[in-house]
Wavefront OBJ file of the C-alpha trace (Angstrom):
o trace
v 124.986 -20.774 111.882
v 121.585 -21.025 110.159
v 120.253 -21.920 113.464
v 121.580 -18.718 115.134
v 120.237 -16.570 112.146
v 116.918 -18.293 112.255
v 116.935 -16.978 115.982
v 117.786 -13.301 115.632
v 115.291 -13.158 112.579
v 112.405 -14.143 115.407
v 113.661 -12.077 117.640
v 113.431 -8.987 115.197
v 109.688 -10.085 114.294
v 108.918 -9.847 117.908
v 111.175 -6.863 119.363
v 110.452 -4.598 116.204
v 106.725 -4.194 116.384
v 106.589 -3.946 120.020
v 109.434 -0.795 119.815
v 107.128 1.269 117.553
v 103.649 0.438 119.476
v 105.314 1.201 122.781
v 105.159 4.984 122.396
v 101.536 4.581 121.458
v 100.582 2.135 124.395
v 102.573 3.382 127.121
v 104.478 6.831 126.306
v 107.550 8.351 127.641
v 107.858 7.490 131.643
v 105.808 10.125 133.628
v 104.108 11.864 131.006
v 100.076 11.419 129.846
v 98.969 10.078 127.149
v 95.813 12.149 126.817
v 95.747 14.492 123.976
v 95.646 17.995 124.915
v 92.466 18.828 123.293
v 91.011 15.864 125.968
v 92.768 17.065 128.600
v 90.213 18.849 131.892
v 90.738 22.359 131.703
v 92.056 24.068 134.543
v 90.753 27.432 135.974
v 92.389 30.553 135.246
v 96.036 31.614 136.466
v 96.456 34.777 138.594
v 98.058 36.174 135.628
v 95.697 35.268 133.100
v 93.053 36.680 135.190
v 95.110 39.914 135.029
v 94.705 40.042 131.399
v 91.234 39.239 131.316
v 90.446 42.248 134.088
v 92.660 44.260 131.771
v 91.131 43.446 128.278
v 87.773 44.171 129.955
v 88.585 47.365 131.537
v 90.092 48.430 128.112
v 86.966 47.657 125.863
v 85.097 49.402 128.588
v 87.145 52.493 128.174
v 87.057 52.149 124.304
v 91.151 51.517 124.307
v 90.835 49.119 121.686
v 94.516 48.792 121.074
v 95.278 47.822 124.871
v 91.804 45.795 124.893
v 93.586 43.460 121.677
v 96.865 43.758 123.276
v 95.581 42.522 126.386
v 92.909 39.638 125.270
v 95.741 38.254 122.885
v 98.030 37.735 125.845
v 95.547 36.073 127.827
v 94.537 33.925 124.926
v 98.143 32.785 124.326
v 98.407 32.045 128.128
v 95.472 29.909 128.369
v 96.450 27.582 125.359
v 99.998 27.239 126.513
v 98.840 26.171 130.433
v 95.605 24.497 128.832
v 93.493 26.907 130.889
v 89.587 27.195 130.637
v 89.388 30.235 128.318
v 85.577 30.914 127.946
v 85.424 34.090 129.935
v 88.739 35.237 127.543
v 87.065 34.541 124.124
v 83.699 36.016 125.207
v 85.692 39.592 125.808
v 87.653 38.692 122.297
v 84.464 38.700 120.423
v 82.968 41.562 121.814
v 86.187 43.502 120.961
v 85.953 41.736 117.638
v 82.344 43.209 117.062
v 83.233 46.549 118.249
v 85.660 46.935 115.181
v 83.553 45.245 112.786
v 85.691 42.380 112.535
v 83.040 39.665 112.001
v 85.156 36.797 110.652
v 87.522 37.020 114.012
v 84.271 37.089 116.378
v 83.148 33.654 114.712
v 86.678 32.166 115.057
v 87.649 33.610 118.626
v 83.652 32.514 119.776
v 83.441 29.275 117.916
v 82.245 26.478 120.082
v 82.212 28.366 122.986
v 79.118 27.411 125.013
v 76.067 29.407 126.348
v 73.445 31.556 125.033
v 75.499 34.488 125.209
v 78.287 32.928 123.204
v 75.510 32.017 120.908
v 73.841 35.596 120.583
v 77.424 37.243 119.968
v 78.095 35.062 117.432
v 74.678 35.349 115.708
v 75.407 38.990 115.871
v 78.678 38.540 113.705
v 76.940 36.506 111.343
v 74.313 38.595 110.901
v 76.299 41.400 110.021
v 78.554 39.963 107.914
v 75.777 38.731 105.689
v 75.383 34.671 106.735
v 71.872 34.420 107.594
v 71.757 30.616 107.774
v 74.484 30.710 110.772
v 72.955 33.755 112.232
v 69.165 31.900 112.376
v 71.084 28.665 113.660
v 72.821 30.842 116.600
v 69.861 32.917 117.175
v 67.978 29.762 117.846
v 70.358 27.996 120.166
v 70.446 31.452 122.098
v 66.567 31.676 122.338
v 66.273 28.238 123.625
v 67.491 29.542 127.288
v 65.107 30.983 129.364
v 67.549 33.557 130.559
v 68.831 34.977 127.511
v 67.054 38.109 126.898
v 67.669 40.302 123.999
v 64.621 42.526 122.169
v 66.600 42.515 118.751
v 67.090 38.461 118.753
v 63.270 37.136 117.901
v 62.722 39.629 114.874
v 66.116 39.407 113.334
v 65.612 35.176 113.314
v 62.471 35.940 111.717
v 64.212 38.029 108.962
v 67.110 35.692 108.655
v 65.184 32.547 108.723
v 62.605 31.690 106.225
v 62.593 35.372 104.955
v 65.848 35.370 104.355
v 66.190 32.405 101.825
v 68.472 33.363 98.774
v 68.815 36.932 99.913
v 71.819 39.189 99.797
v 71.480 41.875 101.907
v 72.280 45.585 100.965
v 72.537 44.813 97.464
v 73.065 47.891 95.875
v 71.755 47.997 92.240
v 74.424 48.472 89.152
v 71.847 50.127 87.180
v 71.877 52.967 89.342
v 74.438 55.902 89.934
v 77.801 55.504 91.060
v 77.632 58.309 93.373
v 74.494 60.684 93.911
v 73.914 63.627 95.708
v 70.644 64.254 97.814
v 69.466 67.604 98.923
v 68.044 67.429 102.580
v 65.047 69.846 103.435
v 66.741 73.111 104.855
v 63.438 73.525 106.966
v 64.200 70.566 108.964
v 67.634 71.697 109.810
v 69.229 70.254 111.970
v 67.720 66.952 111.732
v 69.382 64.119 109.313
v 66.845 63.487 107.288
v 66.465 62.527 103.513
v 63.558 61.777 101.126
v 63.115 58.063 99.628
v 60.999 55.037 98.439
v 60.623 52.216 100.379
v 59.148 49.664 98.369
v 57.621 52.161 96.058
v 56.350 54.582 98.906
v 57.463 57.993 99.051
v 58.896 58.486 102.900
v 60.661 60.816 104.975
v 63.404 58.872 106.478
v 65.628 60.125 109.577
v 69.494 59.058 109.427
v 70.280 58.109 112.774
v 74.179 56.731 113.700
v 72.884 55.289 117.186
v 70.383 53.108 115.809
v 71.626 49.531 114.508
v 69.051 48.461 111.907
v 66.761 49.781 109.534
v 63.661 50.322 111.391
v 60.229 51.064 109.875
v 56.606 52.982 111.428
v 54.529 50.403 112.782
v 51.833 52.600 111.552
v 52.462 51.339 108.122
v 54.083 48.208 108.699
v 53.182 45.138 110.975
v 55.681 43.053 110.607
v 59.745 42.687 110.225
v 60.557 42.565 106.486
v 62.996 42.710 103.836
v 62.378 45.989 101.366
v 64.012 47.839 98.901
v 65.028 51.424 99.488
v 65.528 54.031 96.961
v 66.977 57.666 96.594
v 66.747 59.907 93.813
v 67.762 63.147 92.349
v 65.783 64.047 89.294
v 66.334 60.879 86.900
v 69.209 59.587 88.935
v 68.534 56.773 91.495
v 70.549 54.996 93.966
v 68.888 51.747 95.140
v 70.064 49.416 97.785
v 67.703 45.881 97.715
v 67.103 43.218 100.347
v 67.142 45.669 103.135
v 65.954 44.034 106.291
v 63.902 45.859 108.474
v 62.549 45.869 112.318
v 59.279 47.485 112.925
v 58.478 50.259 115.871
v 56.585 52.896 117.121
v 58.077 56.074 115.513
v 55.731 58.567 116.438
v 57.722 59.894 119.007
v 59.652 61.269 116.139
v 56.739 62.730 113.928
v 55.827 64.719 117.067
v 59.419 66.145 117.938
v 59.687 67.019 113.956
v 56.439 67.778 113.295
v 56.525 65.884 110.298
v 55.897 62.344 109.556
v 58.574 60.078 110.218
v 58.015 56.667 108.736
v 61.813 54.982 109.014
v 64.850 55.285 110.350
v 67.954 54.431 108.735
v 70.330 52.620 110.855
v 74.363 51.787 110.830
v 73.883 48.193 109.426
v 72.692 50.283 106.417
v 74.382 53.619 106.382
v 78.241 51.675 106.713
v 77.569 50.402 103.493
v 76.497 53.538 101.665
v 80.003 55.349 101.954
v 77.904 58.633 102.835
v 78.752 62.001 103.371
v 76.910 64.442 104.944
v 77.144 68.047 105.324
v 73.888 69.468 107.301
v 74.577 73.213 107.049
v 74.932 72.607 103.018
v 71.472 70.406 103.050
v 73.885 67.592 101.219
v 73.907 63.935 101.833
v 76.167 61.949 99.424
v 75.704 58.219 98.615
v 78.467 56.251 96.788
v 78.828 52.426 95.844
v 82.690 52.664 97.088
v 84.579 54.670 99.543
v 85.588 57.837 98.491
v 89.384 59.317 98.305
v 90.595 60.935 101.323
v 89.748 64.739 101.224
v 92.883 67.323 101.240
v 92.559 68.571 104.825
v 90.645 65.927 107.621
v 90.837 64.568 110.941
v 90.254 60.433 110.961
v 88.216 59.556 113.879
v 87.897 55.689 114.768
v 84.426 54.561 115.459
v 83.810 51.429 117.718
v 80.114 49.929 117.412
v 78.169 48.710 120.305
v 77.790 44.849 119.584
v 78.241 45.486 116.316
v 75.468 48.274 116.069
v 75.380 51.805 117.377
v 78.458 54.290 116.627
v 80.772 55.342 119.634
v 83.673 57.204 119.261
v 86.744 58.335 121.813
v 86.586 62.149 123.055
v 87.862 64.214 125.671
v 86.069 67.150 127.549
v 87.874 69.745 129.511
v 86.344 71.913 132.279
v 87.441 72.292 135.682
v 88.901 68.971 135.171
v 89.589 66.487 131.812
v 87.621 63.798 130.970
v 88.172 61.165 128.057
v 85.776 58.225 127.221
v 83.399 57.413 124.496
v 80.683 59.458 123.651
v 77.563 58.069 121.530
v 77.096 59.329 118.283
v 72.985 59.554 117.875
v 72.213 61.587 114.492
v 68.877 61.139 115.622
v 68.698 63.674 118.250
v 69.022 67.340 117.890
v 71.107 68.395 121.225
v 74.925 69.301 120.558
v 76.977 67.593 123.345
v 75.065 66.067 126.240
v 76.480 64.850 129.575
v 74.710 63.095 132.000
v 75.048 64.261 135.713
v 77.972 61.996 136.951
v 80.024 63.171 133.702
v 79.389 66.913 134.634
v 80.471 66.201 138.328
v 83.595 64.206 137.172
v 84.197 67.354 134.847
v 83.835 69.314 137.959
v 80.799 70.681 137.329
v 77.346 71.243 139.413
v 74.603 70.299 137.765
v 72.306 72.179 140.033
v 74.172 75.838 139.606
v 74.183 75.333 135.812
v 73.238 78.310 134.076
v 69.421 77.735 132.000
v 68.402 79.039 128.689
v 64.924 78.221 128.599
v 64.831 74.714 130.284
v 67.747 73.628 128.855
v 70.966 73.653 131.417
v 74.061 74.153 129.718
v 77.735 75.007 130.255
v 80.568 76.418 127.868
v 83.440 73.581 127.682
v 86.675 74.971 127.596
v 87.967 72.664 125.351
v 86.277 69.228 123.206
v 88.071 66.895 121.182
v 86.880 64.353 118.982
v 89.089 61.726 118.221
v 92.153 63.946 117.515
v 90.126 66.939 116.274
v 90.628 69.450 119.148
v 87.675 72.046 118.164
v 88.208 74.056 121.225
v 85.364 75.651 123.280
v 81.978 73.804 122.840
v 78.755 74.281 124.213
v 77.238 70.919 126.248
v 73.881 70.515 127.842
v 72.539 68.489 130.759
v 69.198 66.716 131.353
v 68.602 65.362 127.734
v 65.817 63.300 127.859
v 66.319 59.612 127.621
v 70.274 59.627 127.508
v 70.722 58.222 130.913
v 68.605 55.465 130.481
v 70.006 54.160 127.127
v 73.407 54.978 127.964
v 73.059 52.307 131.032
v 72.162 49.867 128.110
v 75.571 49.775 126.655
v 78.245 48.070 127.424
v 81.095 50.391 127.284
v 81.773 53.388 129.492
v 79.588 56.240 127.824
v 79.956 59.475 129.084
v 77.266 61.388 127.124
v 76.034 61.637 123.776
v 76.809 64.006 120.545
v 73.622 64.859 118.636
v 72.861 67.089 115.221
v 73.274 70.281 117.378
v 76.943 69.373 117.355
v 77.620 67.273 114.260
v 75.824 69.973 112.106
v 78.767 72.010 112.556
v 81.059 69.191 110.842
v 81.018 67.615 107.054
v 81.011 64.333 108.233
v 82.360 61.018 106.241
v 81.802 57.571 106.740
v 85.092 55.853 105.661
v 86.795 52.278 105.853
v 83.276 50.800 105.549
v 82.178 52.106 108.804
v 85.297 51.785 110.932
v 86.243 55.557 110.971
v 84.912 58.985 110.299
v 86.537 61.840 108.130
v 85.690 64.956 110.052
v 86.339 68.160 108.214
v 85.708 71.820 109.248
v 85.154 75.407 107.942
v 85.013 78.699 108.802
v 81.150 78.559 109.987
v 82.308 75.386 112.460
v 82.968 77.118 115.734
v 79.509 79.233 115.189
v 77.697 75.828 115.413
v 79.342 73.923 118.238
v 80.235 77.123 120.272
v 77.403 79.606 119.910
v 77.500 82.951 121.541
v 73.863 83.199 122.558
v 72.666 80.128 123.884
v 68.741 80.008 123.441
v 66.212 76.631 123.056
v 65.682 76.131 119.402
v 66.443 74.715 116.305
v 66.701 77.975 113.891
v 68.765 77.165 110.675
v 72.149 79.264 109.713
v 71.946 80.475 106.249
v 72.886 77.499 104.019
v 76.454 77.167 103.087
v 77.176 78.100 99.526
v 77.877 75.067 96.858
v 81.118 76.080 96.563
v 82.253 75.350 100.385
v 79.777 72.524 100.517
v 81.596 70.560 97.893
v 84.504 68.638 98.790
v 88.137 70.291 98.120
v 89.652 69.664 94.628
v 91.796 66.965 95.158
v 95.729 67.563 94.680
v 98.499 65.336 93.986
v 99.793 65.795 97.400
v 99.078 63.147 100.368
v 95.966 63.933 102.299
v 96.891 66.041 105.316
v 94.727 64.305 108.609
v 93.484 67.525 110.336
v 94.439 67.563 114.199
v 93.415 70.857 115.188
v 90.571 73.167 114.399
v 91.090 76.496 116.128
v 87.492 78.247 116.996
v 87.205 80.904 114.162
v 86.135 84.737 114.763
v 81.974 84.221 114.896
v 80.551 86.144 112.348
v 77.142 84.390 111.648
v 74.414 84.136 113.464
v 74.327 80.743 115.533
v 71.855 77.896 115.348
v 70.179 77.336 118.514
v 70.744 74.380 120.241
v 68.166 72.135 122.189
v 68.082 69.482 124.713
v 65.375 67.850 123.153
v 66.461 64.002 122.317
v 65.060 61.790 119.890
v 62.568 59.104 120.954
v 64.314 55.637 121.185
v 63.214 53.119 119.144
v 63.423 49.295 120.722
v 66.286 48.656 118.719
v 68.296 51.596 119.447
v 71.706 50.858 120.644
v 71.217 47.287 120.911
l 1 2 3 4 5 6 7 8 9 10 11 12 13 14 15 16 17 18 19 20 21 22 23 24 25 26 27 28 29 30 31 32 33 34 35 36 37 38 39 40 41 42 43 44 45 46 47 48 49 50 51 52 53 54 55 56 57 58 59 60 61 62 63 64 65 66 67 68 69 70 71 72 73 74 75 76 77 78 79 80 81 82 83 84 85 86 87 88 89 90 91 92 93 94 95 96 97 98 99 100 101 102 103 104 105 106 107 108 109 110 111 112 113 114 115 116 117 118 119 120 121 122 123 124 125 126 127 128 129 130 131 132 133 134 135 136 137 138 139 140 141 142 143 144 145 146 147 148 149 150 151 152 153 154 155 156 157 158 159 160 161 162 163 164 165 166 167 168 169 170 171 172 173 174 175 176 177 178 179 180 181 182 183 184 185 186 187 188 189 190 191 192 193 194 195 196 197 198 199 200 201 202 203 204 205 206 207 208 209 210 211 212 213 214 215 216 217 218 219 220 221 222 223 224 225 226 227 228 229 230 231 232 233 234 235 236 237 238 239 240 241 242 243 244 245 246 247 248 249 250 251 252 253 254 255 256 257 258 259 260 261 262 263 264 265 266 267 268 269 270 271 272 273 274 275 276 277 278 279 280 281 282 283 284 285 286 287 288 289 290 291 292 293 294 295 296 297 298 299 300 301 302 303 304 305 306 307 308 309 310 311 312 313 314 315 316 317 318 319 320 321 322 323 324 325 326 327 328 329 330 331 332 333 334 335 336 337 338 339 340 341 342 343 344 345 346 347 348 349 350 351 352 353 354 355 356 357 358 359 360 361 362 363 364 365 366 367 368 369 370 371 372 373 374 375 376 377 378 379 380 381 382 383 384 385 386 387 388 389 390 391 392 393 394 395 396 397 398 399 400 401 402 403 404 405 406 407 408 409 410 411 412 413 414 415 416 417 418 419 420 421 422 423 424 425 426 427 428 429 430 431 432 433 434 435 436 437 438 439 440 441 442 443 444 445 446 447 448 449 450 451 452 453 454 455 456 457 458 459 460 461 462 463 464 465 466 467 468 469 470 471 472 473 474 475 476 477 478 479 480 481 482 483 484 485 486 487 488 489 490 491 492
């Protein structure tokens, strides 16, 4: 019996370790033992390619909800079936940047090879204020001789050694939490504001079509970090560690007949929680998002690679067309379409009426987001518009300038992801003037009562979904097709 027990014990010592080791050594019959992360990726299946195509098309059409759903389905399928997901993740990163979801962009693009992915990651890190990672990614991208992006080199210079220890766009706690700034009436409708840059008084142009702050090369030679201060009497609003690029702004000076030394782009503007009401000459800067006005309409904003603003709009003439419009507050034209857009609307550009040198048509209806504004004037042949739109990676049918935006009170809300649009009794006289003549004469300023936000009530804010045109009683401002010159950084 003792001999039998010793024999069984010996068998146990031999068999049990072998049994435990077997799954690790040989796996189950017919199954691979290679970890999923090490298996070769398979090409995208037909279904995965369809999700990729749908997500790409929806992104280009600014249908972000469908683009997000489609890319999510494609990524889930790629993960489940171990498919090559590089193209899917590149589209996901672009969608994330358009929504200013920088952390998600960093996640979706993590470890994706190639300079294109590195460039997108760099933008996510830069706009998120992560200077070190932005520098690393830009260095990686710029090592590729086929990588072209004029934004990349000066931003790497700023984010690199110049950026050490900086916290971009730090709003000073010593200044006002909210500041009202008066815009020059004689420069209507241009969205201009006096300010100080590193102690020097300048006139700056607010431009929602430009990603960065741009300084005139006549006064600055290299990209730099600056402090920008706005003031009203003895109250100030100061923003420190503002990154700036350099370009020739002489075209802006010639157009406005005043020296323009700085362009304030959206990377700064979305942090100022600003409101502008050009007819009231009013610009409001804030530390935080304001409460919604009593009556308004929200228009969701998408950004071109995290930069210039676009908004989904609908225009109707002979036919109706819905797509993205580029918001360009640096231009003084109203609504402007390229020739191909006019053809899709059923309009022969050659037969459009002229006002001076400006070709124009009266749209039967125009909507921005959900805000229905009724009839509106739109022009053809805006200088540089078609060339600039070709550089944007979404389908944009035209642009909206201050000739249109000056008819609204506009607040940049939700950290730049939305615009709150307010109308009043003078809105239709601006966007649908009865007399269409070139020029930029300003209407009388609105009174302080009408310029100020309406008192808040205990009732919940009411989103405004339509703004029927009012009878026109005031002289209309005179739209012009003159477009703002384009800095190298514009729309990039």
